[in-house]
Each structure stands twice: as C-alpha cells, then as structure tokens.
Backbone as a ProteinNet text record, in pm:
[ID]
protein_1_A
[PRIMARY]
MEFDTKIAVVIRTDLEAWQKLNVASFLAGGIASAFPDCIGEPYLDASDTRYLSIIGQPILIYGADRAALSRALDRALARNVIPAVYTEDMFKTTHDAANREVVRAIARADLNLVGIAMRAERKVIDKIVDGLKFHS
[TERTIARY]
-8963.4	-8983.9	-8847.3	-8781.2	-8619.4	-8682.3	-8656.5	-8721.3	-8556	-8619.2	-8484.2	-8436.7	-8538.5	-8505.5	-8455.7	-8434.5	-8379.7	-8447.1	-8495.5	-8567.4	-8468.8	-8369.9	-8342.4	-8344.2	-8363.7	-8368.7	-8234	-8216.6	-8067.3	-8184.3	-8138.6	-8181.4	-8023.6	-8076.7	-7955.9	-7988.7	-7889.6	-7906.9	-7930.2	-7887.8	-7911.7	-8062.2	-8131.8	-8264.1	-8352.7	-8431	-8530	-8592.9	-8668.6	-8746.6	-8910.9	-8981	-8975.9	-8963.3	-8862.6	-8759.7	-8765	-8713.1	-8701.9	-8867.7	-8937.6	-9023	-9087	-9149.5	-9170.5	-9101.9	-8925.1	-8842.8	-8864.9	-8865	-8892	-9044.3	-9172.1	-9308.8	-9255.9	-9232.5	-9219.9	-9151	-8996.7	-8942.9	-8982.3	-9050.2	-9125	-9230.7	-9339.7	-9367.8	-9324.8	-9236.8	-9129.8	-9104	-9098.9	-9048.5	-9200.8	-9271.7	-9417.6	-9492.8	-9442.1	-9465.5	-9436	-9271.6	-9197.1	-9143.8	-9255.1	-9222.2	-9299.1	-9473.6	-9564.1	-9615.2	-9522.7	-9496.4	-9478	-9455.1	-9403.6	-9534	-9572.9	-9772.3	-9835.9	-9890.8	-9918.4	-10087	-10144.7	-10259.8	-10347.7	-10482.1	-10568.3	-10561.6	-10599.1	-10597.5	-10763.1	-10817.8	-10908.2	-10909.9	-10980.8	-11000.6	-11143.3	-11109.1	-11234.1	-11359.6	-11382.9	-11511.4	-11577.6	-11439.7	-11465.1	-11438.8	-11329.4	-11332.4	-11222.7	-11220.5	-11123.4	-11019.4	-10908	-10789.2	-10701.8	-10577.7	-10517.9	-10430.7	-10370.5	-10287.6	-10162.2	-10084.9	-9857	-9750.3	-9667.3	-9531.5	-9609.2	-9521.4	-9530.4	-9425	-9325.9	-9184.1	-9130.2	-8975.4	-8969.1	-8894.4	-8846.7	-8771.3	-8738.9	-8546	-8508.9	-8420.5	-8339.6	-8406.5	-8233.6	-8161.2	-8032.1	-7972.6	-7883.8	-7799.7	-7712	-7697	-7574.2	-7572.9	-7445	-7446	-7485.2	-7364.3	-7412.6	-7347.4	-7226.7	-7080.8	-7114.2	-7158.5	-7256.1	-7328	-7447.7	-7487	-7537.2	-7427.3	-7399.5	-7310	-7176.3	-7175.3	-7274.2	-7376.6	-7474.1	-7548.5	-7577.6	-7618.2	-7528.5	-7413.4	-7310.8	-7286	-7314.7	-7227.2	-7430.1	-7508.6	-7634.2	-7598.7	-7597.6	-7617.4	-7494.4	-7366.4	-7268.3	-7361	-7420.4	-7475.6	-7585.8	-7626.6	-7781.9	-7904	-7848.3	-7962.3	-8079.5	-8189.7	-8209.4	-8337.8	-8175.3	-8361.2	-8421.2	-8549.5	-8540.6	-8484.7	-8494.2	-8424.9	-8510.9	-8465.7	-8561.3	-8410.8	-8396.4	-8312.8	-8403.8	-8293.8	-8335.4	-8437.8	-8404.2	-8498.8	-8611.8	-8659.1	-8775.8	-8829.1	-8807.3	-8877.3	-8958.1	-8851.4	-8970.6	-9019.5	-9141.7	-9183.5	-9334.7	-9453.1	-9551.3	-9626.8	-9585.2	-9628	-9524.7	-9562.4	-9520.2	-9392.9	-9478.1	-9418.8	-9281.8	-9303.3	-9207	-9060.1	-9127.6	-9019.9	-8903.8	-9019.8	-8888.5	-8841.7	-8898.9	-8810.2	-8689.9	-8691.9	-8593.5	-8520.3	-8518.2	-8437.1	-8342.8	-8434.3	-8323.7	-8287.6	-8254.5	-8161.1	-8067.2	-8028.2	-7867.5	-7841.9	-7750.5	-7624.4	-7629	-7592.1	-7598.2	-7491	-7435.1	-7232.4	-7283.1	-7386.9	-7405.4	-7563.4	-7651.5	-7756	-7748.1	-7849.6	-7784.6	-7918.4	-7860.4	-7943.6	-7986.6	-8103.5	-8166	-8200.1	-8205.9	-8261.5	-8267.8	-8211.9	-8230.1	-8355.6	-8364.3	-8409.4	-8426.5	-8420.8	-8384.2	-8429.8	-8485.7	-8504.9	-8387.2	-8346.5	-8284.5	-8190.9	-8140.6	-8132.9	-8025.1	-8059.8	-8018.4	-7883.6	-7827.8	-7640.1	-7606.5	-7695.3	-7657.2	-7677.9	-7796.9	-7811.6	-7701.8	-7626.4	-7569.6	-7445.5	-7385.4	-7271.9	-7352.4	-7371.9	-7483.6	-7451.5	-7493.1	-7513.3	-7387.1	-7281.5	-7176.5	-7119.4	-7123.6	-7056.3	-7169.3	-7314.2	-7394.3	-7463.9	-7442.2	-7557.3	-7686.2	-7778.4	-7919.5	-7927.7	-8073.6	-8113.5	-8085.5	-8072.8	-8157	-8262.3
-1557.5	-1680.8	-1741.6	-1809.4	-1874.2	-2009.9	-2049.5	-2160.7	-2244.3	-2402.1	-2538.2	-2585	-2532.6	-2566.4	-2446.2	-2493.1	-2348.6	-2352.4	-2345.5	-2367.4	-2237.6	-2298.2	-2211.3	-2282.2	-2181.7	-2176.5	-2089.3	-2179.8	-2133.1	-2175.9	-2041.2	-2009.6	-1938.1	-1972.2	-1919	-1808.6	-1726	-1538.6	-1480.5	-1632.7	-1594.1	-1615.7	-1666.2	-1680.4	-1565.3	-1559.9	-1495.6	-1388.3	-1326.8	-1286.8	-1365	-1387.7	-1495.1	-1675	-1717.2	-1841.8	-1822.3	-1760.8	-1736.4	-1780.4	-1671.8	-1727.1	-1855.8	-1899.1	-2051.1	-2131.1	-2169.1	-2246.4	-2241.9	-2142.4	-2091.1	-2117.2	-2138	-2144	-2315	-2379.5	-2513.1	-2620.4	-2559	-2584.5	-2582.3	-2466.2	-2428.1	-2546.6	-2603.1	-2673.8	-2816	-2830.3	-2980.1	-3000.5	-2855.9	-2856.3	-2882.1	-2840.4	-2831.3	-2991.5	-3049.9	-3222.3	-3311.7	-3250.9	-3328.8	-3325.1	-3215.8	-3152.9	-3094.3	-3195.6	-3134.4	-3046.2	-3122.1	-3003.5	-2866.3	-2831	-2700.8	-2586.3	-2689	-2604	-2536.8	-2402.1	-2386.9	-2397.8	-2287.6	-2375.3	-2226.9	-2299.6	-2176.6	-2038.6	-1967.4	-1837.8	-1807.1	-1727.8	-1639.3	-1495.9	-1451.1	-1310.2	-1186.6	-1133.5	-1028	-1050.7	-1085	-1134.3	-1254.4	-1362.3	-1561.8	-1545.3	-1471.4	-1574.3	-1653.3	-1756.6	-1922.3	-1873.8	-1910.8	-1963	-2053.9	-2082.2	-2221.6	-2145.7	-2254.8	-2279.4	-2231.2	-2218.9	-2176.3	-2199.3	-2231.3	-2258	-2187.3	-2212.3	-2113.2	-2035.6	-2068.7	-2015.3	-1937.8	-1875.4	-1785.3	-1886.6	-1819.8	-1933.2	-1827.1	-1870.9	-1756.2	-1825.6	-1754	-1701.6	-1663.5	-1767.6	-1727.8	-1738.4	-1652.9	-1650.2	-1725.6	-1799.2	-1863.1	-1838.1	-1912.2	-1899.1	-2046.8	-2153.5	-2247.4	-2348.7	-2251.4	-2312.1	-2395.3	-2268	-2233.1	-2337.6	-2334.9	-2393	-2602.9	-2615.3	-2720	-2773.2	-2648.8	-2687.9	-2665.7	-2609.8	-2650.5	-2767.9	-2813.4	-2964.6	-3049.3	-3044.3	-3141.1	-3138.2	-3045.1	-2969.9	-3027	-3026	-3084.4	-3205.9	-3256.4	-3438.2	-3479.5	-3393.4	-3488.1	-3468.8	-3345.8	-3420.3	-3471.5	-3539.8	-3599.6	-3568.8	-3435.2	-3314.5	-3348.3	-3381.6	-3423.1	-3331.1	-3269.8	-3139.7	-3185.6	-3029.1	-3042.4	-2993	-3007.4	-2969.5	-2944.1	-2833.4	-2744.1	-2787.7	-2835.5	-2824.4	-2733.6	-2734.3	-2611.1	-2698.1	-2838.2	-2859.9	-2922.7	-2887.2	-2880.1	-2783	-2666.1	-2560.3	-2527.7	-2699.1	-2738.2	-2834.2	-2877.8	-2993.2	-2939.9	-3018.7	-2966.6	-3004.9	-3113	-3210.3	-3265.6	-3337.3	-3348.3	-3535	-3606.2	-3743.5	-3681.4	-3573.9	-3545.2	-3498.9	-3350.7	-3347.5	-3483.6	-3530.7	-3673.7	-3707.6	-3726.6	-3853.9	-3707.2	-3566.4	-3551.7	-3509.6	-3528.2	-3540.3	-3677.6	-3775.7	-3957.2	-3969.8	-3858.3	-3925.5	-3860.9	-3809.1	-3694.6	-3739.3	-3759.9	-3800.2	-3706.2	-3691	-3572.5	-3433.8	-3492.4	-3408.3	-3310.8	-3419.3	-3319.8	-3238.6	-3254.9	-3173.8	-2992.9	-2941.1	-2797.4	-2724.8	-2733.6	-2666.7	-2552.7	-2524.9	-2381.8	-2361.2	-2492.1	-2439.4	-2567.7	-2509.2	-2606.9	-2571.7	-2648.2	-2583.8	-2731.5	-2688	-2775.7	-2711.9	-2821.9	-2781.5	-2869.2	-2822.6	-2900.3	-2848.5	-2836	-2810.4	-2654.6	-2606.4	-2414.4	-2430.5	-2445	-2534.9	-2592	-2689.2	-2767.7	-2663.7	-2626.5	-2544.2	-2460.1	-2386.1	-2288	-2229.6	-2425.8	-2472.1	-2495.5	-2540.4	-2572	-2441.7	-2285.1	-2202.1	-2105.5	-2171.6	-2025.1	-2031	-1908.1	-1822.7	-1796	-1784.3	-1747.9	-1635	-1569.3	-1366.6	-1365.6	-1384.8	-1344.3	-1274.9	-1348.7	-1296.3	-1202.5	-1115.5	-950.5	-949
-3782.4	-3683	-3803.7	-3692	-3758.3	-3773.6	-3916.5	-3912.8	-3926.6	-3879.4	-3881.1	-4009.7	-4146.2	-4301.6	-4373.6	-4451.3	-4547	-4694.8	-4807.2	-4922.2	-5059.7	-5087.2	-5228.2	-5334.5	-5414.2	-5568.6	-5643.3	-5700.9	-5820.3	-5931.1	-6053.7	-6112.8	-6228.5	-6364.5	-6416.6	-6449.6	-6499.8	-6514.1	-6620.6	-6755	-6895.8	-6943	-6875.9	-6918.4	-6919.2	-7029.8	-7075	-6852.4	-6865.6	-6753.8	-6748.8	-6882.9	-6864.2	-6772.9	-6864.8	-6830.8	-6662.4	-6612.8	-6487.6	-6428.5	-6413.4	-6340	-6395.3	-6529.7	-6498.1	-6441.2	-6442.1	-6410.2	-6206.5	-6173.5	-6039.8	-6010	-6106.2	-6035.2	-6000.6	-6090.4	-6074.7	-6000.7	-6031.1	-5911.4	-5694.5	-5693.7	-5632.5	-5624.5	-5690.3	-5709.4	-5627.5	-5732.3	-5659.9	-5489.7	-5438	-5202.1	-5227.5	-5310.5	-5162.7	-5244	-5341.3	-5310	-5253.3	-5256.1	-5167.6	-4997.1	-4966.6	-4808.5	-4769.2	-4749.8	-4767.4	-4629.6	-4545.8	-4415.2	-4388.1	-4565	-4514.1	-4603.4	-4677.6	-4672.2	-4568.1	-4545.5	-4464	-4447.8	-4364.9	-4386.3	-4484.5	-4530.1	-4607.9	-4562.1	-4642.7	-4644.9	-4642.4	-4588.8	-4552.4	-4575	-4613.8	-4662.4	-4515.2	-4496.6	-4361.9	-4401	-4583.7	-4629.9	-4661.1	-4581.5	-4585.4	-4695.6	-4789.2	-4915.2	-4848.9	-4956.7	-4897.3	-5035.8	-5008.9	-5142.2	-5073.5	-5132.8	-5120.5	-5049	-4991.4	-4889.9	-4999	-4889.7	-4973.5	-4945.4	-4917.3	-4886.3	-4812.5	-4636.6	-4509	-4508.4	-4575.9	-4554.1	-4602.8	-4602.2	-4685.8	-4866.2	-4927.4	-5081.2	-5099.4	-5059.1	-5085.2	-5250.5	-5351.7	-5440.8	-5537.8	-5594.4	-5583.8	-5745.4	-5785.9	-5945.8	-5978.8	-6102.6	-6044.3	-6244.9	-6282.7	-6450	-6467.9	-6581	-6581.9	-6492	-6438.9	-6406.3	-6244.3	-6183.2	-6082.4	-6054.9	-6128.1	-6103.2	-6144.1	-6192	-6176.9	-6010.6	-5971.7	-5911	-5738.7	-5778.1	-5684.3	-5647.7	-5762.7	-5817.4	-5722.8	-5771.7	-5724.4	-5564.3	-5534.2	-5354	-5280.6	-5347	-5298.7	-5277.3	-5411.9	-5421.8	-5317.2	-5271.3	-5233.9	-5037.4	-4988.5	-4918.1	-4877.7	-4950.3	-4970.7	-4975.2	-5059.7	-5083.1	-5235.1	-5212.9	-5333.2	-5405.4	-5508.7	-5559.7	-5665.4	-5694.6	-5785.6	-5914.2	-6072.5	-6122.4	-6284.3	-6352.1	-6428.9	-6564.4	-6680.9	-6751.6	-6893.7	-6940.6	-7088.8	-7192	-7198.1	-7291.8	-7204.2	-7147.7	-7062.1	-7114.2	-7208	-7245.8	-7352.2	-7443.5	-7581.5	-7560.5	-7390.7	-7380.8	-7319.3	-7386.6	-7310.5	-7152.7	-7144.6	-6987.1	-6956.5	-6852.6	-6665	-6773.7	-6828.2	-6881.2	-6968.5	-7060.6	-7176.8	-7112.8	-6994.7	-6908.4	-6799	-6805.8	-6700.8	-6867.4	-6978.5	-7026.9	-7135.8	-7119.7	-7220.3	-7045.3	-6945.7	-6855.2	-6840.9	-6877.3	-6786.3	-6926	-7101.3	-7182.3	-7132.7	-7069.8	-7044	-6937.4	-6953.3	-6820.2	-6763.7	-6553.9	-6509.2	-6496.2	-6615.8	-6617.9	-6705.7	-6776.5	-6925.2	-6889	-6823.8	-6803.4	-6855.6	-6906.3	-6943.8	-6809.2	-6755.8	-6576.5	-6658	-6612.3	-6533.9	-6454.5	-6377.4	-6228.1	-6172.6	-5989.2	-5925.1	-5832.9	-5707.3	-5579.3	-5487.6	-5316.2	-5256.5	-5128.9	-5038.8	-4934.9	-4785.8	-4680.2	-4599.5	-4476	-4408.4	-4272.2	-4301.3	-4237.6	-4290.2	-4320.3	-4235.3	-4243	-4410.3	-4407.7	-4532.9	-4629.1	-4675	-4800.4	-4772.6	-4669.2	-4662.2	-4775.1	-4668.1	-4801.6	-4957	-4955.3	-5110.5	-5212.2	-5100.1	-5163	-5184.7	-5140.3	-5093.4	-5182.3	-5184.7	-5258.1	-5393.7	-5370.8	-5465.3	-5445.9	-5501.4	-5484	-5501.8	-5391.4	-5433.3	-5592.9	-5627.3	-5809.4	-5778.8	-5876	-5949.5	-6019.6
[MASK]
++++++++++++++++++++++++++++++++++++++++++++++++++++++++++++++++++++++++++++++++++++++++++++++++++++++++++++++++++++++++++++++++++++++++

C-alpha cells in the first residue's frame, strides 16, 4: 500500500542502544498524538485476544550526527512541518513536565538534539531527510 504521507524519525547515531530505542518510542508517541488518523484498528488474534492499535503505516528511521540532525530540524521548520523533538537533557528528567521545561529553557539553535520525528507529504519528508541514510 502506498501512503500519501511519510513518517520519519531521525536519531543521533552516537547514542547508546537503549537511548536510541527510548527516543524512537517517545517520538513515535508524538506522531501518534498529533496525527490520530495514522492509528490503525485494534488487533485480534485467532483466540479473540484483543491488542492495542498501533501506527498503521511504516516509520522510516534515519541516523544522523548532530549537524545533520539540526539541518533536518531546520528543513522541517522551513517547510512548516512541526516535528516532535527529543534532547539530550531529557534523559536526565523523570516526567513529561520536566521534559518540556528543559526544552523551553534552551534556544532552538542551542538544543542538544538526539532525535526528531515528523509526518508530512512524502515529497516534503524526502526533502527534509535528503542525504540521510537509514539507521543501522
């Protein structure tokens, strides 16, 4: 199935494995909350056990260094795409309000980004992530 939109997550490549997974999970949650239409129907198995709905389209995960991550953020904002962000300072907090506080305290150019996620038209996402490779 071809989707009109694309979901892209860009994660800094120098993180620990657990950090990458944590960042990807939080950022995917941001996409789900901003775009409830991307959520599929609940799942059922053959025993009629019910499972939660998940995002119903592929999520492409790219790797980037700090500079490429900042460039992707700038490209997204220049195209009026509002991304979800995760900064290195958020690893030191324990709840959502504290996460928002650490982001709010830093100017955009100085954010120590470790990941961003966005959903937009396919061609727009392609321009934002141009030059990035899938995360390995």
